[in-house]
C-alpha positions in Angstrom: 23.7 75.7 170.1 25.7 75.9 173.3 28.5 74.1 174.9 26.0 72.0 176.9 24.6 70.7 173.6 27.7 68.7 172.6 26.8 65.4 171.0 28.5 62.1 171.8 29.2 61.1 168.2 29.4 64.4 166.3 31.0 66.5 169.0 28.9 69.6 168.2 25.6 70.0 166.4 25.9 71.0 162.8 24.1 74.3 162.0 23.9 75.8 158.5 23.3 79.6 158.1 21.7 80.0 154.7 21.5 83.3 152.8 18.4 83.1 150.6 18.0 85.2 147.5 15.1 87.6 147.4 12.0 86.1 146.1 12.8 82.5 147.2 10.1 81.0 149.5 11.4 79.0 152.4 9.3 75.9 152.8 9.8 72.5 154.5 10.6 71.0 151.1 13.2 73.7 150.5 14.8 72.9 153.9 14.8 69.2 153.0 16.6 69.9 149.7 19.3 71.7 151.7 19.8 68.8 154.1 19.9 65.9 151.7 23.2 66.8 149.8 25.1 67.2 153.0 24.2 63.7 154.3 24.7 62.0 150.9 27.9 63.7 149.8 29.7 63.9 153.1 27.9 61.1 155.1 25.0 60.5 157.4 27.1 61.6 160.4 27.3 65.1 158.8 23.5 65.5 158.7 22.5 69.1 159.5 20.8 69.5 162.9 19.6 73.0 162.2 19.1 75.2 159.1 18.8 78.9 159.9 17.9 81.5 157.3 19.6 84.9 157.5 19.9 87.9 155.2 23.6 88.0 155.4 26.6 86.4 157.1 29.6 88.3 158.5 32.2 88.9 155.8 35.5 90.7 155.5 36.0 93.5 153.0 37.5 90.9 150.7 34.2 89.0 151.0 35.6 86.1 153.0 33.1 84.6 155.5 34.2 85.1 159.1 33.5 81.6 160.4 35.0 82.3 163.8 32.5 85.1 164.4 29.6 82.8 163.5 30.9 80.1 165.7 31.5 82.4 168.7 28.0 83.8 168.3 26.5 80.3 168.1 28.4 79.2 171.2 27.4 82.3 173.1 31.1 83.5 173.4 32.5 86.9 172.7 33.0 87.5 169.0 36.2 89.3 169.4 37.5 91.9 167.0 35.1 92.6 164.2 36.7 95.8 162.9 37.6 94.0 159.6 34.0 93.2 158.8 32.3 94.9 155.9 28.9 94.2 157.4 29.0 94.2 161.2 25.2 94.2 161.3 25.3 90.6 160.2 26.7 89.6 163.6 23.5 90.8 165.3 21.4 89.0 162.7 23.2 85.7 163.4 22.7 86.1 167.1 19.0 86.9 166.5 18.6 83.8 164.3 19.8 81.6 167.1 
């Protein structure tokens, strides 16, 4: 997802970074089950464009997800200060998933 991929209606493509528990097999059917609740609960405009599977997402020591770091990685921008992350290796994993 880059700045050049902005969409006329949504603004930006919607990407989900999903952490799958060990032993769960990722199939097309599994992907579909992730997409459906978003479009039915929020609306068709919120349909996921991409579902990416990662082992972890960047979190602070208090376990809050660092959405700004994920967004910056997805847009190809500098992630900024990540000194508060408990798992800085997750930033590289997010970049690799893209």
